[in-house]
PQR file of N, CA, C, O and H, with PARSE charges and radii, in Angstrom:
ATOM      1  N   MET A   1       5.459 -19.606   4.318 -0.4000 1.5000
ATOM      2  CA  MET A   1       6.275 -18.473   3.950 -0.0000 2.0000
ATOM      3  C   MET A   1       5.370 -17.316   3.553  0.5500 1.7000
ATOM      4  O   MET A   1       4.479 -17.459   2.716 -0.5500 1.4000
ATOM      5  N   LYS A   2       5.617 -16.171   4.171 -0.4000 1.5000
ATOM      6  CA  LYS A   2       4.820 -14.996   3.837 -0.0000 2.0000
ATOM      7  C   LYS A   2       5.452 -14.264   2.666  0.5500 1.7000
ATOM      8  O   LYS A   2       6.674 -14.237   2.519 -0.5500 1.4000
ATOM      9  H   LYS A   2       6.340 -16.055   4.852  0.4000 1.0000
ATOM     10  N   GLU A   3       4.619 -13.683   1.853 -0.4000 1.5000
ATOM     11  CA  GLU A   3       5.078 -12.871   0.735 -0.0000 2.0000
ATOM     12  C   GLU A   3       4.400 -11.512   0.834  0.5500 1.7000
ATOM     13  O   GLU A   3       3.293 -11.389   1.360 -0.5500 1.4000
ATOM     14  H   GLU A   3       3.627 -13.706   1.973  0.4000 1.0000
ATOM     15  N   ILE A   4       5.075 -10.509   0.326 -0.4000 1.5000
ATOM     16  CA  ILE A   4       4.496  -9.171   0.303 -0.0000 2.0000
ATOM     17  C   ILE A   4       4.165  -8.820  -1.137  0.5500 1.7000
ATOM     18  O   ILE A   4       5.016  -8.881  -2.024 -0.5500 1.4000
ATOM     19  H   ILE A   4       5.973 -10.609  -0.101  0.4000 1.0000
ATOM     20  N   ILE A   5       2.931  -8.457  -1.343 -0.4000 1.5000
ATOM     21  CA  ILE A   5       2.472  -8.009  -2.660 -0.0000 2.0000
ATOM     22  C   ILE A   5       1.970  -6.585  -2.486  0.5500 1.7000
ATOM     23  O   ILE A   5       1.122  -6.312  -1.637 -0.5500 1.4000
ATOM     24  H   ILE A   5       2.240  -8.406  -0.623  0.4000 1.0000
ATOM     25  N   ILE A   6       2.494  -5.694  -3.289 -0.4000 1.5000
ATOM     26  CA  ILE A   6       2.081  -4.294  -3.185 -0.0000 2.0000
ATOM     27  C   ILE A   6       1.150  -3.982  -4.347  0.5500 1.7000
ATOM     28  O   ILE A   6       1.497  -4.170  -5.513 -0.5500 1.4000
ATOM     29  H   ILE A   6       3.183  -5.916  -3.979  0.4000 1.0000
ATOM     30  N   ILE A   7      -0.033  -3.504  -4.003 -0.4000 1.5000
ATOM     31  CA  ILE A   7      -1.017  -3.107  -5.012 -0.0000 2.0000
ATOM     32  C   ILE A   7      -1.355  -1.653  -4.749  0.5500 1.7000
ATOM     33  O   ILE A   7      -1.874  -1.304  -3.688 -0.5500 1.4000
ATOM     34  H   ILE A   7      -0.315  -3.351  -3.056  0.4000 1.0000
ATOM     35  N   GLU A   8      -1.060  -0.822  -5.709 -0.4000 1.5000
ATOM     36  CA  GLU A   8      -1.385   0.592  -5.568 -0.0000 2.0000
ATOM     37  C   GLU A   8      -2.713   0.849  -6.286  0.5500 1.7000
ATOM     38  O   GLU A   8      -2.828   0.633  -7.493 -0.5500 1.4000
ATOM     39  H   GLU A   8      -0.638  -1.105  -6.570  0.4000 1.0000
ATOM     40  N   THR A   9      -3.698   1.307  -5.539 -0.4000 1.5000
ATOM     41  CA  THR A   9      -5.003   1.546  -6.130 -0.0000 2.0000
ATOM     42  C   THR A   9      -5.749   2.611  -5.338  0.5500 1.7000
ATOM     43  O   THR A   9      -5.495   2.819  -4.152 -0.5500 1.4000
ATOM     44  H   THR A   9      -3.605   1.482  -4.559  0.4000 1.0000
ATOM     45  N   THR A  10      -6.649   3.261  -5.999 -0.4000 1.5000
ATOM     46  CA  THR A  10      -7.541   4.193  -5.310 -0.0000 2.0000
ATOM     47  C   THR A  10      -8.897   3.535  -5.058  0.5500 1.7000
ATOM     48  O   THR A  10      -9.775   4.121  -4.426 -0.5500 1.4000
ATOM     49  H   THR A  10      -6.855   3.092  -6.963  0.4000 1.0000
ATOM     50  N   HIS A  11      -9.055   2.289  -5.572 -0.4000 1.5000
ATOM     51  CA  HIS A  11     -10.300   1.544  -5.403 -0.0000 2.0000
ATOM     52  C   HIS A  11      -9.983   0.192  -4.777  0.5500 1.7000
ATOM     53  O   HIS A  11      -9.961  -0.827  -5.468 -0.5500 1.4000
ATOM     54  H   HIS A  11      -8.341   1.814  -6.086  0.4000 1.0000
ATOM     55  N   ALA A  12      -9.740   0.183  -3.483 -0.4000 1.5000
ATOM     56  CA  ALA A  12      -9.308  -1.029  -2.791 -0.0000 2.0000
ATOM     57  C   ALA A  12     -10.448  -2.007  -2.525  0.5500 1.7000
ATOM     58  O   ALA A  12     -10.196  -3.198  -2.347 -0.5500 1.4000
ATOM     59  H   ALA A  12      -9.758   1.010  -2.922  0.4000 1.0000
ATOM     60  N   GLN A  13     -11.654  -1.551  -2.495 -0.4000 1.5000
ATOM     61  CA  GLN A  13     -12.778  -2.410  -2.110 -0.0000 2.0000
ATOM     62  C   GLN A  13     -12.895  -3.665  -2.969  0.5500 1.7000
ATOM     63  O   GLN A  13     -13.051  -4.748  -2.405 -0.5500 1.4000
ATOM     64  H   GLN A  13     -11.859  -0.583  -2.640  0.4000 1.0000
ATOM     65  N   PRO A  14     -12.830  -3.588  -4.285 -0.5600 1.5000
ATOM     66  CA  PRO A  14     -12.929  -4.827  -5.077  0.2800 2.0000
ATOM     67  C   PRO A  14     -11.787  -5.809  -4.782  0.5500 1.7000
ATOM     68  O   PRO A  14     -11.991  -7.023  -4.795 -0.5500 1.4000
ATOM     69  N   VAL A  15     -10.611  -5.288  -4.520 -0.4000 1.5000
ATOM     70  CA  VAL A  15      -9.474  -6.157  -4.199 -0.0000 2.0000
ATOM     71  C   VAL A  15      -9.707  -6.830  -2.850  0.5500 1.7000
ATOM     72  O   VAL A  15      -9.479  -8.031  -2.706 -0.5500 1.4000
ATOM     73  H   VAL A  15     -10.446  -4.302  -4.509  0.4000 1.0000
ATOM     74  N   LYS A  16     -10.159  -6.063  -1.867 -0.4000 1.5000
ATOM     75  CA  LYS A  16     -10.448  -6.635  -0.549 -0.0000 2.0000
ATOM     76  C   LYS A  16     -11.523  -7.708  -0.650  0.5500 1.7000
ATOM     77  O   LYS A  16     -11.402  -8.755  -0.012 -0.5500 1.4000
ATOM     78  H   LYS A  16     -10.345  -5.087  -1.985  0.4000 1.0000
ATOM     79  N   GLU A  17     -12.558  -7.477  -1.427 -0.4000 1.5000
ATOM     80  CA  GLU A  17     -13.639  -8.454  -1.576 -0.0000 2.0000
ATOM     81  C   GLU A  17     -13.118  -9.747  -2.209  0.5500 1.7000
ATOM     82  O   GLU A  17     -13.491 -10.843  -1.791 -0.5500 1.4000
ATOM     83  H   GLU A  17     -12.656  -6.627  -1.945  0.4000 1.0000
ATOM     84  N   LEU A  18     -12.270  -9.616  -3.200 -0.4000 1.5000
ATOM     85  CA  LEU A  18     -11.685 -10.786  -3.849 -0.0000 2.0000
ATOM     86  C   LEU A  18     -10.850 -11.602  -2.862  0.5500 1.7000
ATOM     87  O   LEU A  18     -10.949 -12.829  -2.828 -0.5500 1.4000
ATOM     88  H   LEU A  18     -11.966  -8.726  -3.541  0.4000 1.0000
ATOM     89  N   LEU A  19     -10.037 -10.930  -2.067 -0.4000 1.5000
ATOM     90  CA  LEU A  19      -9.218 -11.617  -1.077 -0.0000 2.0000
ATOM     91  C   LEU A  19     -10.072 -12.286  -0.003  0.5500 1.7000
ATOM     92  O   LEU A  19      -9.762 -13.390   0.444 -0.5500 1.4000
ATOM     93  H   LEU A  19      -9.956  -9.934  -2.094  0.4000 1.0000
ATOM     94  N   GLU A  20     -11.122 -11.631   0.400 -0.4000 1.5000
ATOM     95  CA  GLU A  20     -12.024 -12.207   1.398 -0.0000 2.0000
ATOM     96  C   GLU A  20     -12.745 -13.438   0.848  0.5500 1.7000
ATOM     97  O   GLU A  20     -12.907 -14.431   1.558 -0.5500 1.4000
ATOM     98  H   GLU A  20     -11.374 -10.734   0.037  0.4000 1.0000
ATOM     99  N   GLN A  21     -13.175 -13.379  -0.405 -0.4000 1.5000
ATOM    100  CA  GLN A  21     -13.836 -14.527  -1.021 -0.0000 2.0000
ATOM    101  C   GLN A  21     -12.892 -15.720  -1.095  0.5500 1.7000
ATOM    102  O   GLN A  21     -13.308 -16.863  -0.910 -0.5500 1.4000
ATOM    103  H   GLN A  21     -13.044 -12.573  -0.982  0.4000 1.0000
ATOM    104  N   ALA A  22     -11.628 -15.449  -1.364 -0.4000 1.5000
ATOM    105  CA  ALA A  22     -10.627 -16.515  -1.462 -0.0000 2.0000
ATOM    106  C   ALA A  22     -10.103 -16.929  -0.090  0.5500 1.7000
ATOM    107  O   ALA A  22      -9.268 -17.826   0.019 -0.5500 1.4000
ATOM    108  H   ALA A  22     -11.290 -14.520  -1.514  0.4000 1.0000
ATOM    109  N   LYS A  23     -10.603 -16.265   0.960 -0.4000 1.5000
ATOM    110  CA  LYS A  23     -10.186 -16.538   2.339 -0.0000 2.0000
ATOM    111  C   LYS A  23      -8.679 -16.390   2.508  0.5500 1.7000
ATOM    112  O   LYS A  23      -8.004 -17.229   3.104 -0.5500 1.4000
ATOM    113  H   LYS A  23     -11.282 -15.536   0.871  0.4000 1.0000
ATOM    114  N   VAL A  24      -8.188 -15.292   1.961 -0.4000 1.5000
ATOM    115  CA  VAL A  24      -6.774 -14.957   2.058 -0.0000 2.0000
ATOM    116  C   VAL A  24      -6.634 -13.831   3.071  0.5500 1.7000
ATOM    117  O   VAL A  24      -7.299 -12.800   2.968 -0.5500 1.4000
ATOM    118  H   VAL A  24      -8.737 -14.610   1.477  0.4000 1.0000
ATOM    119  N   GLY A  25      -5.760 -14.042   4.053 -0.4000 1.5000
ATOM    120  CA  GLY A  25      -5.510 -12.978   5.024 -0.0000 2.0000
ATOM    121  C   GLY A  25      -4.713 -11.852   4.370  0.5500 1.7000
ATOM    122  O   GLY A  25      -3.868 -12.101   3.511 -0.5500 1.4000
ATOM    123  H   GLY A  25      -5.220 -14.879   4.137  0.4000 1.0000
ATOM    124  N   TYR A  26      -4.980 -10.640   4.772 -0.4000 1.5000
ATOM    125  CA  TYR A  26      -4.266  -9.510   4.193 -0.0000 2.0000
ATOM    126  C   TYR A  26      -4.191  -8.379   5.199  0.5500 1.7000
ATOM    127  O   TYR A  26      -4.959  -8.333   6.160 -0.5500 1.4000
ATOM    128  H   TYR A  26      -5.667 -10.437   5.471  0.4000 1.0000
ATOM    129  N   LYS A  27      -3.265  -7.475   4.967 -0.4000 1.5000
ATOM    130  CA  LYS A  27      -3.124  -6.262   5.769 -0.0000 2.0000
ATOM    131  C   LYS A  27      -3.113  -5.083   4.815  0.5500 1.7000
ATOM    132  O   LYS A  27      -2.610  -5.172   3.695 -0.5500 1.4000
ATOM    133  H   LYS A  27      -2.642  -7.513   4.186  0.4000 1.0000
ATOM    134  N   ILE A  28      -3.669  -3.993   5.270 -0.4000 1.5000
ATOM    135  CA  ILE A  28      -3.687  -2.775   4.461 -0.0000 2.0000
ATOM    136  C   ILE A  28      -2.834  -1.722   5.148  0.5500 1.7000
ATOM    137  O   ILE A  28      -3.007  -1.442   6.335 -0.5500 1.4000
ATOM    138  H   ILE A  28      -4.078  -3.920   6.179  0.4000 1.0000
ATOM    139  N   TYR A  29      -1.927  -1.150   4.403 -0.4000 1.5000
ATOM    140  CA  TYR A  29      -1.085  -0.070   4.899 -0.0000 2.0000
ATOM    141  C   TYR A  29      -1.379   1.171   4.073  0.5500 1.7000
ATOM    142  O   TYR A  29      -1.382   1.125   2.843 -0.5500 1.4000
ATOM    143  H   TYR A  29      -1.786  -1.377   3.439  0.4000 1.0000
ATOM    144  N   GLN A  30      -1.622   2.261   4.747 -0.4000 1.5000
ATOM    145  CA  GLN A  30      -1.839   3.517   4.051 -0.0000 2.0000
ATOM    146  C   GLN A  30      -0.486   4.139   3.745  0.5500 1.7000
ATOM    147  O   GLN A  30       0.417   4.135   4.582 -0.5500 1.4000
ATOM    148  H   GLN A  30      -1.620   2.298   5.747  0.4000 1.0000
ATOM    149  N   GLU A  31      -0.357   4.663   2.560 -0.4000 1.5000
ATOM    150  CA  GLU A  31       0.910   5.267   2.155 -0.0000 2.0000
ATOM    151  C   GLU A  31       1.116   6.590   2.887  0.5500 1.7000
ATOM    152  O   GLU A  31       0.238   7.452   2.867 -0.5500 1.4000
ATOM    153  H   GLU A  31      -1.090   4.667   1.879  0.4000 1.0000
ATOM    154  N   PRO A  32       2.263   6.753   3.530 -0.5600 1.5000
ATOM    155  CA  PRO A  32       2.549   8.035   4.172  0.2800 2.0000
ATOM    156  C   PRO A  32       2.790   9.113   3.123  0.5500 1.7000
ATOM    157  O   PRO A  32       2.970   8.815   1.943 -0.5500 1.4000
ATOM    158  N   LYS A  33       2.793  10.348   3.556 -0.4000 1.5000
ATOM    159  CA  LYS A  33       2.929  11.456   2.609 -0.0000 2.0000
ATOM    160  C   LYS A  33       4.188  11.355   1.767  0.5500 1.7000
ATOM    161  O   LYS A  33       4.153  11.651   0.573 -0.5500 1.4000
ATOM    162  H   LYS A  33       2.647  10.591   4.515  0.4000 1.0000
ATOM    163  N   GLU A  34       5.318  10.936   2.375 -0.4000 1.5000
ATOM    164  CA  GLU A  34       6.562  10.872   1.611 -0.0000 2.0000
ATOM    165  C   GLU A  34       6.620   9.649   0.706  0.5500 1.7000
ATOM    166  O   GLU A  34       7.486   9.579  -0.166 -0.5500 1.4000
ATOM    167  H   GLU A  34       5.346  10.696   3.345  0.4000 1.0000
ATOM    168  N   GLY A  35       5.741   8.702   0.886 -0.4000 1.5000
ATOM    169  CA  GLY A  35       5.653   7.544  -0.001 -0.0000 2.0000
ATOM    170  C   GLY A  35       6.431   6.359   0.527  0.5500 1.7000
ATOM    171  O   GLY A  35       7.541   6.495   1.043 -0.5500 1.4000
ATOM    172  H   GLY A  35       5.038   8.759   1.595  0.4000 1.0000
ATOM    173  N   ILE A  36       5.829   5.203   0.388 -0.4000 1.5000
ATOM    174  CA  ILE A  36       6.453   3.978   0.881 -0.0000 2.0000
ATOM    175  C   ILE A  36       7.704   3.634   0.084  0.5500 1.7000
ATOM    176  O   ILE A  36       8.655   3.090   0.645 -0.5500 1.4000
ATOM    177  H   ILE A  36       4.928   5.092  -0.032  0.4000 1.0000
ATOM    178  N   PHE A  37       7.723   3.932  -1.189 -0.4000 1.5000
ATOM    179  CA  PHE A  37       8.877   3.589  -2.001 -0.0000 2.0000
ATOM    180  C   PHE A  37      10.060   4.490  -1.705  0.5500 1.7000
ATOM    181  O   PHE A  37      11.206   4.075  -1.878 -0.5500 1.4000
ATOM    182  H   PHE A  37       6.950   4.373  -1.645  0.4000 1.0000
ATOM    183  N   THR A  38       9.808   5.717  -1.263 -0.4000 1.5000
ATOM    184  CA  THR A  38      10.885   6.604  -0.845 -0.0000 2.0000
ATOM    185  C   THR A  38      11.600   5.988   0.347  0.5500 1.7000
ATOM    186  O   THR A  38      12.830   5.936   0.374 -0.5500 1.4000
ATOM    187  H   THR A  38       8.877   6.055  -1.123  0.4000 1.0000
ATOM    188  N   ASN A  39      10.846   5.523   1.327 -0.4000 1.5000
ATOM    189  CA  ASN A  39      11.442   4.885   2.499 -0.0000 2.0000
ATOM    190  C   ASN A  39      12.176   3.606   2.116  0.5500 1.7000
ATOM    191  O   ASN A  39      13.240   3.319   2.663 -0.5500 1.4000
ATOM    192  H   ASN A  39       9.847   5.565   1.305  0.4000 1.0000
ATOM    193  N   TYR A  40      11.629   2.847   1.196 -0.4000 1.5000
ATOM    194  CA  TYR A  40      12.257   1.606   0.752 -0.0000 2.0000
ATOM    195  C   TYR A  40      13.587   1.905   0.076  0.5500 1.7000
ATOM    196  O   TYR A  40      14.579   1.216   0.311 -0.5500 1.4000
ATOM    197  H   TYR A  40      10.765   3.080   0.752  0.4000 1.0000
ATOM    198  N   GLY A  41      13.605   2.939  -0.768 -0.4000 1.5000
ATOM    199  CA  GLY A  41      14.847   3.341  -1.436 -0.0000 2.0000
ATOM    200  C   GLY A  41      15.899   3.770  -0.445  0.5500 1.7000
ATOM    201  O   GLY A  41      17.075   3.439  -0.599 -0.5500 1.4000
ATOM    202  H   GLY A  41      12.799   3.499  -0.959  0.4000 1.0000
ATOM    203  N   MET A  42      15.487   4.510   0.582 -0.4000 1.5000
ATOM    204  CA  MET A  42      16.429   4.948   1.607 -0.0000 2.0000
ATOM    205  C   MET A  42      16.963   3.745   2.376  0.5500 1.7000
ATOM    206  O   MET A  42      18.144   3.709   2.719 -0.5500 1.4000
ATOM    207  H   MET A  42      14.532   4.779   0.707  0.4000 1.0000
ATOM    208  N   ALA A  43      16.130   2.781   2.645 -0.4000 1.5000
ATOM    209  CA  ALA A  43      16.566   1.575   3.357 -0.0000 2.0000
ATOM    210  C   ALA A  43      17.581   0.796   2.528  0.5500 1.7000
ATOM    211  O   ALA A  43      18.558   0.274   3.065 -0.5500 1.4000
ATOM    212  H   ALA A  43      15.170   2.810   2.367  0.4000 1.0000
ATOM    213  N   LEU A  44      17.347   0.717   1.221 -0.4000 1.5000
ATOM    214  CA  LEU A  44      18.308   0.026   0.352 -0.0000 2.0000
ATOM    215  C   LEU A  44      19.654   0.736   0.354  0.5500 1.7000
ATOM    216  O   LEU A  44      20.698   0.085   0.403 -0.5500 1.4000
ATOM    217  H   LEU A  44      16.553   1.141   0.785  0.4000 1.0000
ATOM    218  N   GLN A  45      19.640   2.055   0.300 -0.4000 1.5000
ATOM    219  CA  GLN A  45      20.885   2.821   0.332 -0.0000 2.0000
ATOM    220  C   GLN A  45      21.617   2.582   1.647  0.5500 1.7000
ATOM    221  O   GLN A  45      22.840   2.436   1.655 -0.5500 1.4000
ATOM    222  H   GLN A  45      18.792   2.584   0.260  0.4000 1.0000
ATOM    223  N   ASP A  46      20.890   2.540   2.751 -0.4000 1.5000
ATOM    224  CA  ASP A  46      21.510   2.279   4.049 -0.0000 2.0000
ATOM    225  C   ASP A  46      22.155   0.899   4.073  0.5500 1.7000
ATOM    226  O   ASP A  46      23.249   0.737   4.613 -0.5500 1.4000
ATOM    227  H   ASP A  46      19.897   2.658   2.745  0.4000 1.0000
ATOM    228  N   LYS A  47      21.489  -0.096   3.495 -0.4000 1.5000
ATOM    229  CA  LYS A  47      22.050  -1.444   3.443 -0.0000 2.0000
ATOM    230  C   LYS A  47      23.332  -1.448   2.608  0.5500 1.7000
ATOM    231  O   LYS A  47      24.305  -2.110   2.967 -0.5500 1.4000
ATOM    232  H   LYS A  47      20.599   0.036   3.056  0.4000 1.0000
ATOM    233  N   GLU A  48      23.334  -0.705   1.490 -0.4000 1.5000
ATOM    234  CA  GLU A  48      24.524  -0.630   0.650 -0.0000 2.0000
ATOM    235  C   GLU A  48      25.659   0.034   1.420  0.5500 1.7000
ATOM    236  O   GLU A  48      26.798  -0.430   1.361 -0.5500 1.4000
ATOM    237  H   GLU A  48      22.544  -0.166   1.198  0.4000 1.0000
ATOM    238  N   ARG A  49      25.369   1.099   2.133 -0.4000 1.5000
ATOM    239  CA  ARG A  49      26.394   1.775   2.932 -0.0000 2.0000
ATOM    240  C   ARG A  49      26.903   0.865   4.045  0.5500 1.7000
ATOM    241  O   ARG A  49      28.100   0.835   4.329 -0.5500 1.4000
ATOM    242  H   ARG A  49      24.444   1.476   2.181  0.4000 1.0000
ATOM    243  N   GLU A  50      25.998   0.130   4.667 -0.4000 1.5000
ATOM    244  CA  GLU A  50      26.383  -0.797   5.721 -0.0000 2.0000
ATOM    245  C   GLU A  50      27.331  -1.861   5.173  0.5500 1.7000
ATOM    246  O   GLU A  50      28.323  -2.213   5.813 -0.5500 1.4000
ATOM    247  H   GLU A  50      25.026   0.155   4.436  0.4000 1.0000
ATOM    248  N   GLN A  51      27.016  -2.367   3.985 -0.4000 1.5000
ATOM    249  CA  GLN A  51      27.858  -3.386   3.361 -0.0000 2.0000
ATOM    250  C   GLN A  51      29.224  -2.794   3.008  0.5500 1.7000
ATOM    251  O   GLN A  51      30.249  -3.441   3.225 -0.5500 1.4000
ATOM    252  H   GLN A  51      26.210  -2.082   3.465  0.4000 1.0000
ATOM    253  N   GLU A  52      29.251  -1.571   2.465 -0.4000 1.5000
ATOM    254  CA  GLU A  52      30.511  -0.921   2.127 -0.0000 2.0000
ATOM    255  C   GLU A  52      31.364  -0.708   3.374  0.5500 1.7000
ATOM    256  O   GLU A  52      32.576  -0.922   3.342 -0.5500 1.4000
ATOM    257  H   GLU A  52      28.418  -1.045   2.288  0.4000 1.0000
ATOM    258  N   ALA A  53      30.742  -0.291   4.464 -0.4000 1.5000
ATOM    259  CA  ALA A  53      31.469  -0.080   5.713 -0.0000 2.0000
ATOM    260  C   ALA A  53      32.048  -1.394   6.225  0.5500 1.7000
ATOM    261  O   ALA A  53      33.181  -1.428   6.705 -0.5500 1.4000
ATOM    262  H   ALA A  53      29.757  -0.118   4.490  0.4000 1.0000
ATOM    263  N   GLN A  54      31.287  -2.463   6.127 -0.4000 1.5000
ATOM    264  CA  GLN A  54      31.766  -3.777   6.572 -0.0000 2.0000
ATOM    265  C   GLN A  54      32.945  -4.234   5.715  0.5500 1.7000
ATOM    266  O   GLN A  54      33.925  -4.764   6.238 -0.5500 1.4000
ATOM    267  H   GLN A  54      30.366  -2.435   5.737  0.4000 1.0000
ATOM    268  N   GLU A  55      32.852  -4.030   4.399 -0.4000 1.5000
ATOM    269  CA  GLU A  55      33.944  -4.414   3.510 -0.0000 2.0000
ATOM    270  C   GLU A  55      35.205  -3.614   3.818  0.5500 1.7000
ATOM    271  O   GLU A  55      36.307  -4.161   3.810 -0.5500 1.4000
ATOM    272  H   GLU A  55      32.056  -3.600   3.974  0.4000 1.0000
ATOM    273  N   LEU A  56      35.047  -2.321   4.089 -0.4000 1.5000
ATOM    274  CA  LEU A  56      36.181  -1.480   4.440 -0.0000 2.0000
ATOM    275  C   LEU A  56      36.820  -1.953   5.743  0.5500 1.7000
ATOM    276  O   LEU A  56      38.043  -2.045   5.848 -0.5500 1.4000
ATOM    277  H   LEU A  56      34.151  -1.876   4.096  0.4000 1.0000
ATOM    278  N   GLU A  57      35.987  -2.250   6.724 -0.4000 1.5000
ATOM    279  CA  GLU A  57      36.489  -2.729   8.008 -0.0000 2.0000
ATOM    280  C   GLU A  57      37.239  -4.053   7.835  0.5500 1.7000
ATOM    281  O   GLU A  57      38.293  -4.256   8.438 -0.5500 1.4000
ATOM    282  H   GLU A  57      34.994  -2.175   6.639  0.4000 1.0000
ATOM    283  N   ASN A  58      36.700  -4.939   7.021 -0.4000 1.5000
ATOM    284  CA  ASN A  58      37.348  -6.230   6.779 -0.0000 2.0000
ATOM    285  C   ASN A  58      38.691  -6.044   6.087  0.5500 1.7000
ATOM    286  O   ASN A  58      39.660  -6.721   6.430 -0.5500 1.4000
ATOM    287  H   ASN A  58      35.844  -4.774   6.532  0.4000 1.0000
ATOM    288  N   SER A  59      38.760  -5.131   5.111 -0.4000 1.5000
ATOM    289  CA  SER A  59      40.019  -4.911   4.402 -0.0000 2.0000
ATOM    290  C   SER A  59      41.063  -4.285   5.321  0.5500 1.7000
ATOM    291  O   SER A  59      42.250  -4.592   5.203 -0.5500 1.4000
ATOM    292  H   SER A  59      37.972  -4.582   4.832  0.4000 1.0000
ATOM    293  N   GLU A  60      40.639  -3.410   6.236 -0.4000 1.5000
ATOM    294  CA  GLU A  60      41.567  -2.817   7.193 -0.0000 2.0000
ATOM    295  C   GLU A  60      42.116  -3.898   8.133  0.5500 1.7000
ATOM    296  O   GLU A  60      43.302  -3.887   8.463 -0.5500 1.4000
ATOM    297  H   GLU A  60      39.675  -3.161   6.332  0.4000 1.0000
ATOM    298  N   GLU A  61      41.259  -4.826   8.563 -0.4000 1.5000
ATOM    299  CA  GLU A  61      41.701  -5.924   9.412 -0.0000 2.0000
ATOM    300  C   GLU A  61      42.703  -6.814   8.680  0.5500 1.7000
ATOM    301  O   GLU A  61      43.681  -7.270   9.272 -0.5500 1.4000
ATOM    302  H   GLU A  61      40.295  -4.834   8.296  0.4000 1.0000
ATOM    303  N   GLU A  62      42.458  -7.057   7.395 -0.4000 1.5000
ATOM    304  CA  GLU A  62      43.377  -7.865   6.589 -0.0000 2.0000
ATOM    305  C   GLU A  62      44.718  -7.171   6.456  0.5500 1.7000
ATOM    306  O   GLU A  62      45.761  -7.822   6.515 -0.5500 1.4000
ATOM    307  H   GLU A  62      41.664  -6.686   6.915  0.4000 1.0000
ATOM    308  N   ASP A  63      44.705  -5.835   6.274 -0.4000 1.5000
ATOM    309  CA  ASP A  63      45.951  -5.072   6.159 -0.0000 2.0000
ATOM    310  C   ASP A  63      46.763  -5.190   7.444  0.5500 1.7000
ATOM    311  O   ASP A  63      47.983  -5.346   7.387 -0.5500 1.4000
ATOM    312  H   ASP A  63      43.858  -5.306   6.226  0.4000 1.0000
ATOM    313  N   ILE A  64      46.116  -5.119   8.590 -0.4000 1.5000
ATOM    314  CA  ILE A  64      46.802  -5.222   9.881 -0.0000 2.0000
ATOM    315  C   ILE A  64      47.405  -6.622  10.034  0.5500 1.7000
ATOM    316  O   ILE A  64      48.539  -6.761  10.492 -0.5500 1.4000
ATOM    317  H   ILE A  64      45.125  -4.992   8.636  0.4000 1.0000
ATOM    318  N   ILE A  65      46.659  -7.643   9.658 -0.4000 1.5000
ATOM    319  CA  ILE A  65      47.149  -9.014   9.757 -0.0000 2.0000
ATOM    320  C   ILE A  65      48.336  -9.229   8.823  0.5500 1.7000
ATOM    321  O   ILE A  65      49.306  -9.891   9.192 -0.5500 1.4000
ATOM    322  H   ILE A  65      45.738  -7.530   9.286  0.4000 1.0000
ATOM    323  N   ASN A  66      48.263  -8.668   7.609 -0.4000 1.5000
ATOM    324  CA  ASN A  66      49.326  -8.837   6.620 -0.0000 2.0000
ATOM    325  C   ASN A  66      50.597  -8.082   7.026  0.5500 1.7000
ATOM    326  O   ASN A  66      51.693  -8.468   6.621 -0.5500 1.4000
ATOM    327  H   ASN A  66      47.476  -8.130   7.310  0.4000 1.0000
ATOM    328  N   GLU A  67      50.467  -7.015   7.817 -0.4000 1.5000
ATOM    329  CA  GLU A  67      51.628  -6.259   8.264 -0.0000 2.0000
ATOM    330  C   GLU A  67      52.437  -7.050   9.271  0.5500 1.7000
ATOM    331  O   GLU A  67      53.655  -6.896   9.362 -0.5500 1.4000
ATOM    332  H   GLU A  67      49.576  -6.701   8.147  0.4000 1.0000
ATOM    333  N   ASP A  68      51.752  -7.904  10.034 -0.4000 1.5000
ATOM    334  CA  ASP A  68      52.453  -8.690  11.086 -0.0000 2.0000
ATOM    335  C   ASP A  68      53.223  -9.780  10.480  0.5500 1.7000
ATOM    336  O   ASP A  68      53.875 -10.545  11.191 -0.5500 1.4000
ATOM    337  H   ASP A  68      50.762  -8.029   9.961  0.4000 1.0000
TER
END
């Protein structure tokens, strides 16, 4: 199972060396100008909207079934 650990630092070299010594694979992502957490927050909002839309659609379907 993969896990994501976010470490915000301006001195990545010591962290990379530690991971290499422990023989742990890692990936480095550079933060875009708008920030990774901004995108994450927007994604969460989209998921919430998606869930709300699904709930609304389900309730409309139930109303149609109950009318019959």
